[in-house]
C-alpha positions in Angstrom: 178.6 202.5 261.4 179.0 199.1 259.9 182.5 198.4 258.6 183.2 195.9 255.9 186.2 193.7 255.3 186.4 192.1 251.8 188.7 189.2 250.9 188.8 189.2 247.1 189.8 186.9 245.6 189.9 183.9 248.1 193.1 182.2 247.2 194.2 178.6 246.7 190.9 177.2 245.6 189.5 176.4 242.1 187.4 179.2 240.7 186.5 182.7 241.7 185.0 183.7 245.1 185.2 186.4 247.7 184.3 186.8 251.4 182.7 189.9 253.0 182.9 190.3 256.8 180.8 192.9 258.5 181.9 194.5 261.7 179.8 196.5 264.2 180.9 199.8 265.9 182.9 197.8 268.5 184.9 196.1 265.7 183.2 192.7 266.3 182.1 190.5 263.6 178.3 190.5 263.2 177.9 188.7 259.8 180.0 187.1 257.0 179.3 185.6 253.6 181.1 183.6 251.0 180.3 184.8 247.5 180.7 182.7 244.4 181.0 185.3 241.7 181.3 183.3 238.5 178.5 181.7 236.4 178.9 178.8 234.1 175.3 178.0 233.1 175.7 174.5 231.8 172.2 173.7 232.8 170.8 176.0 230.2 173.2 175.8 227.3 173.0 172.0 227.0 169.3 172.2 226.3 168.7 171.0 222.7 171.9 169.0 222.6 171.8 165.2 221.8 172.0 163.3 225.1 174.9 161.1 223.9 177.1 164.2 223.8 176.5 164.9 227.5 179.4 163.0 229.1 182.0 164.8 226.9 180.2 168.2 227.3 179.9 167.8 231.1 183.6 166.9 231.4 184.3 170.4 230.1 182.7 171.9 233.3 186.1 171.5 235.0 189.7 170.6 234.2 190.5 169.3 237.7 187.6 166.9 238.1 186.4 166.0 234.6 186.2 162.4 235.4 183.6 162.9 238.1 181.3 164.7 235.6 182.0 162.0 233.0 180.9 159.2 235.5 177.7 161.0 236.7 176.7 162.0 233.2 177.3 158.6 231.7 175.2 157.0 234.5 172.4 159.3 233.7 172.7 158.4 230.0 172.7 154.7 231.0 169.2 155.3 232.4 168.0 157.1 229.3 169.1 154.0 227.3 167.6 151.7 230.0 170.6 149.4 229.8 172.6 147.5 232.3 176.3 148.4 232.0 178.4 145.2 231.6 180.1 144.4 234.9 183.6 144.9 233.5 182.5 148.3 232.2 181.4 149.2 235.7 184.6 148.0 237.2 186.7 150.1 234.8 184.6 153.1 235.5 185.3 152.5 239.2 189.0 152.5 238.7 188.8 155.7 236.8 186.7 157.4 239.5 189.0 156.3 242.2 192.1 157.6 240.3 190.3 160.9 239.9 189.7 161.0 243.7 193.3 160.3 244.5 194.8 162.9 242.1 192.3 165.5 243.2 192.8 164.9 246.9 196.6 165.2 246.4 196.1 168.6 244.7 193.9 169.8 247.5 196.1 168.5 250.4 199.6 169.2 249.2 199.2 172.1 246.8 196.3 174.2 248.3 196.2 173.4 252.1 199.7 172.0 253.1 201.2 175.5 253.0 199.0 176.4 256.0 199.4 173.0 257.6 203.2 172.8 257.3 204.3 176.4 257.6 201.4 177.7 259.9 198.5 179.9 259.3 200.5 182.9 260.3 203.4 182.3 257.9 204.2 185.1 255.5 201.9 185.1 252.5 205.0 184.9 250.1 205.9 181.5 251.6 202.4 180.0 251.7 202.7 178.0 248.4 204.1 174.8 247.0 207.5 176.5 246.6 207.5 177.3 250.3 206.8 173.6 251.0 209.7 172.6 248.8 212.0 174.9 250.9 210.7 173.6 254.3 210.1 169.9 253.6 211.4 168.7 250.1 210.2 165.2 250.8 206.6 166.2 251.5 206.6 168.4 248.4 207.9 165.5 246.2 205.3 163.2 247.8 202.5 165.5 246.8 203.8 165.8 243.2 204.2 162.0 242.9 200.8 161.0 244.3 199.0 163.4 242.0 201.1 162.1 239.1 200.2 158.5 239.8 196.5 159.3 239.9 196.8 161.2 236.6 198.8 158.5 235.0 196.2 155.8 235.9 193.6 158.1 234.2 195.7 158.5 231.2 196.5 154.7 230.9 192.8 153.9 231.1 191.1 156.7 229.2 193.8 158.0 226.8 194.0 161.5 228.3 194.5 162.9 231.7 192.0 165.8 231.2 188.7 165.5 229.4 189.0 161.9 228.3 186.2 160.5 226.1 186.6 156.9 227.1 183.5 156.9 229.4 180.4 156.7 227.2 176.7 155.9 227.6 176.4 152.2 228.3 179.9 151.6 229.6 183.4 152.5 228.3 184.6 152.7 224.7 187.3 150.0 224.8 188.5 147.2 227.1 191.6 147.1 229.3 194.7 145.2 228.2 196.9 143.1 230.4 199.9 145.4 229.7 197.9 148.5 230.9 196.6 146.7 233.9 200.2 145.6 235.0 201.4 149.2 234.5 198.8 150.5 236.9 199.3 147.7 239.5 203.1 148.4 239.5 202.4 152.0 240.7 200.2 151.1 243.6 202.8 149.9 246.3 204.6 153.3 246.0 201.3 155.2 246.2 200.2 153.3 249.3 203.5 153.7 251.0 203.7 157.4 250.3 200.1 158.1 251.4 200.8 156.2 254.7 203.9 158.3 255.3 201.8 161.5 254.7 199.1 160.3 257.1 201.7 159.5 259.8 203.2 163.0 259.5 199.8 164.8 259.4 198.5 163.2 262.6 201.5 164.7 264.5 200.3 168.1 263.7 196.8 168.0 265.3 198.1 169.5 268.5 199.3 172.5 266.6 195.9 173.3 265.4 193.6 172.8 268.4 192.2 176.3 268.0 191.4 175.8 264.3 189.9 172.3 265.0 187.6 174.1 267.5 186.5 176.8 265.1 186.7 175.6 261.6 183.0 175.1 260.8 182.7 173.0 263.9 179.0 172.9 264.4 176.3 170.2 264.2 175.0 169.4 260.7 173.7 166.4 258.9 176.0 164.5 256.5 175.2 162.7 253.3 177.1 160.2 251.1 176.7 157.0 249.1 177.1 153.7 250.9 176.7 150.0 249.8 173.9 147.8 251.3 176.2 146.9 254.3 177.2 150.6 254.9 180.5 150.2 253.1 182.2 153.0 251.2 180.8 152.8 247.5 181.8 155.9 245.5 180.4 154.5 242.2 177.0 153.0 242.7 176.0 153.2 246.3 172.7 154.4 247.7 172.2 157.7 249.6 172.5 157.7 253.4 171.8 160.8 255.6 173.0 160.8 259.2 172.4 163.5 261.9 175.0 165.4 263.8 175.3 162.5 266.3 175.8 159.9 263.6 172.3 158.4 263.8 170.9 157.3 260.4 168.0 159.5 259.3 167.5 158.0 255.9 169.2 155.0 254.4 169.5 153.2 251.0 167.7 156.0 249.3 167.6 155.3 245.5 169.5 158.2 244.0 166.7 158.6 241.4 164.5 159.8 244.4 167.0 162.5 245.4 164.4 165.2 244.8 162.3 163.8 247.6 165.1 164.6 250.1 167.0 167.5 248.5 165.7 170.9 247.5 167.7 173.9 246.4 167.4 177.5 247.5 169.2 180.6 246.0 170.6 183.6 247.8 171.2 187.1 246.3 174.8 187.2 247.2 176.0 184.1 245.3 175.6 182.3 242.0 176.1 179.0 244.0 172.8 177.3 244.9 172.1 176.2 248.5 170.8 172.6 248.6 169.1 171.5 251.9 167.6 168.4 253.4 164.0 168.9 252.4 162.2 167.3 255.4 163.9 169.9 257.7 163.3 172.9 255.5 165.6 175.8 254.6 168.0 176.6 256.2 167.6 174.1 259.1 168.2 171.2 256.6 172.0 172.1 256.4 174.2 169.1 255.6 177.7 168.4 254.4 179.1 166.1 251.7 182.7 165.1 250.7 185.5 163.3 252.5 184.4 164.3 256.0 180.8 163.4 255.4 181.6 160.2 253.6 183.7 159.0 256.6 180.9 160.0 258.9 178.2 158.1 257.1 180.1 154.8 256.3 180.4 151.9 258.7 183.5 150.6 256.9 185.8 151.6 254.1 186.2 148.0 252.9 190.0 148.0 252.6 192.3 147.0 255.5 194.6 150.0 255.7 191.9 152.6 255.2 189.7 150.9 257.8 192.5 151.0 260.3 192.6 154.8 259.8 188.8 155.1 259.9 188.9 153.8 263.5 191.1 156.6 264.4 189.1 159.1 262.5 186.0 158.1 264.3 187.5 159.0 267.6 187.9 162.6 266.5 185.4 165.5 266.6 183.1 164.5 263.8 181.8 168.1 263.3 185.0 170.0 262.6 185.7 170.8 259.0 189.3 170.9 259.8 189.2 167.1 259.6 188.3 167.2 255.9 192.1 167.1 255.5 192.6 163.8 257.3 189.5 162.3 255.7 191.0 163.3 252.3 194.2 161.4 253.0 192.2 158.3 254.2 190.3 158.4 251.0 193.5 158.5 249.0 194.7 155.4 250.8 191.3 153.7 250.2 191.5 154.6 246.5 194.9 153.1 245.9 193.9 150.0 247.9 190.6 149.6 246.0 192.1 150.2 242.6 194.4 147.2 243.3 191.5 144.9 244.3 189.4 146.0 241.2 192.3 145.5 238.8 192.9 142.0 240.1 189.3 140.9 239.4 189.4 137.8 237.2 187.0 139.5 234.7 188.8 142.8 234.4 190.2 142.1 230.9 186.8 141.0 229.5 186.2 142.7 226.2 182.4 143.2 226.8 182.5 146.7 228.2 179.6 148.6 226.7 175.8 148.0 226.3 174.2 149.4 223.0 170.7 150.7 222.8 168.5 153.6 221.5 166.5 155.9 223.7 164.2 153.9 226.0 163.4 156.5 228.7 162.9 160.2 228.9 164.7 160.9 232.2 168.0 159.7 233.5 169.6 160.5 236.9 173.3 159.7 237.5 174.8 160.0 241.0 178.5 159.3 242.0 180.9 160.4 244.6 183.2 163.1 243.3 186.3 164.1 245.3 184.4 167.0 246.8 181.1 165.0 247.5 178.0 163.6 246.0 177.5 164.6 242.4 174.0 164.6 240.8 173.2 164.8 237.0 169.5 164.8 236.2 168.5 164.9 232.5 165.2 165.0 230.6 165.0 164.3 226.8 162.4 164.3 224.1 161.6 161.6 221.7 164.6 162.6 219.5 167.0 162.3 222.3 167.6 166.0 222.7 168.0 167.5 226.2 164.9 169.4 227.3 166.0 170.0 230.9 169.1 169.5 233.0 169.6 169.9 236.7 173.0 169.6 238.2 173.7 169.5 242.0 177.4 169.8 242.2 179.3 168.5 245.2 180.5 172.0 246.2 176.9 173.2 246.2 175.8 170.8 248.9 178.3 172.4 251.2 177.4 176.0 250.5 175.3 176.5 253.6 178.1 174.9 255.8 180.8 177.0 254.1 178.9 180.2 254.9 178.2 179.3 258.4 181.9 178.3 258.8 183.2 181.6 257.4 181.1 183.3 260.1 182.3 181.1 262.9 186.0 181.5 262.0 185.6 185.2 261.5 184.0 185.6 264.9 186.9 183.6 266.4 189.9 185.3 264.8 188.9 188.6 263.2 189.1 191.6 265.5 188.6 195.1 264.0 191.1 196.8 266.2 193.9 194.3 265.5 193.4 192.9 262.1 196.1 190.5 260.9 196.9 188.6 257.7 196.8 185.3 259.7 193.3 185.9 260.8 192.1 186.6 257.3 194.1 183.6 256.1 192.1 181.4 258.5 188.9 182.7 257.0 190.1 181.5 253.6 191.5 178.3 255.1 188.1 177.1 256.4 186.8 177.3 252.8 189.8 175.4 251.6 188.9 172.5 254.0 186.0 171.8 251.7 188.2 172.0 248.6 185.4 173.8 246.7 185.4 173.6 242.9 183.5 176.9 242.1 183.8 176.5 238.3 182.0 173.2 238.7 179.2 174.6 240.8 177.4 177.5 239.3 174.9 176.6 236.6 171.6 178.3 237.6 171.2 182.0 237.4 169.7 182.4 240.9 169.1 186.0 242.0 172.6 187.5 242.3 172.8 190.9 240.4 174.6 190.5 237.1 176.8 193.4 236.0 178.3 193.5 232.5 180.8 196.3 231.7 182.5 197.3 228.5 185.8 198.9 229.1 188.3 200.8 227.0 192.0 199.7 226.9 192.8 202.3 229.5 190.2 201.0 231.9 187.5 203.5 231.3 183.9 202.2 231.5 182.2 202.8 228.2 178.9 201.0 228.9 177.3 199.0 231.7 174.3 196.8 232.0 172.8 195.5 235.2 170.3 192.7 235.8 
């Protein structure tokens, strides 16, 4: 008789999810699934809203990566206006997006994954948290807090608020940068770069301790997708789509993000509210691909900054397939972000006051694509003549990775979960492979799909008074 192990909730990630592992009579894993159990529904409830509200509305999708949605949404609105954002407006958006990447990566690495990486996958559950890191390595803990703080402070200096800022608007940004604010941000960067390099040097010494995890953490061939510049350089703000195969060969390059639907389709499964995008020419589910830090470093030819490029050379000597290396890729991107922020803030035109283009509705469809911390983010809007949203399609970075996360959960479960000797460390590894992707589940669920919906009305003492199922 089939036995089932349920991990509910999956811990140390953003949002709500669970894992089910099915064992056969011999206690061996025969199947496993990652279920995303919450529904946000932004695609539907934005219908009828004026398009110029979309950046602020979309920022409310998430409190961790609101800037990512601001950027992608505003870029879609730029197309609805049919305007060219002023160069300085683009540069300021770039800085904001990079600061968002740095602070989010710091949260993921230090707060969510470092307890496993520093203390070990088999450490007692009560110790696997930020407080356990403080006890074991106070400097590492302080570094994590400080790096996230620097990223958040840059966002606040630029946009006025750390969470849900309204500074990014259709056509550009709402106000220019001052010399005082620029100098405040530049003053933080040397510390940020030094601290990130110190973390990278420490983390590379741990690889030998996780050889088994490197072999089994979603370590299988897939395609990878990310944005690159015309020369293959990292470009998180306005690059073109590049797809590479499992061996690093380019399959499609310089794809205009507005043509994403020619390459990406979305499937739904009955066990999750999270859609399953796939590479359309290969079909479902063979068109599995990954996005995010691991994918971006697998698709780019160069980072475009000296320190990050030095680390990229080392990264390219590692096993490109193992999702364990999302952690290292995340640190490299933090280093890149701080380096790149410095170069953009030193542009001679960065204090230009022309930062926004003004126009009325000039197109009925707009598609905004940018790299979020967790991967490529797509916002696709259609409007009527009055500028009201008639259709919205969101492909969230976490969604791109859904097929790979499910396959990774099964691989890790088969490697570590044994029905006759079940351990906390084995189940923690099942959760840890999901954490490598740093999924943002609140961001990711906007279409109903086919997952059964259960609504229960309960009394204060827990008695079910009424129940409806869809």
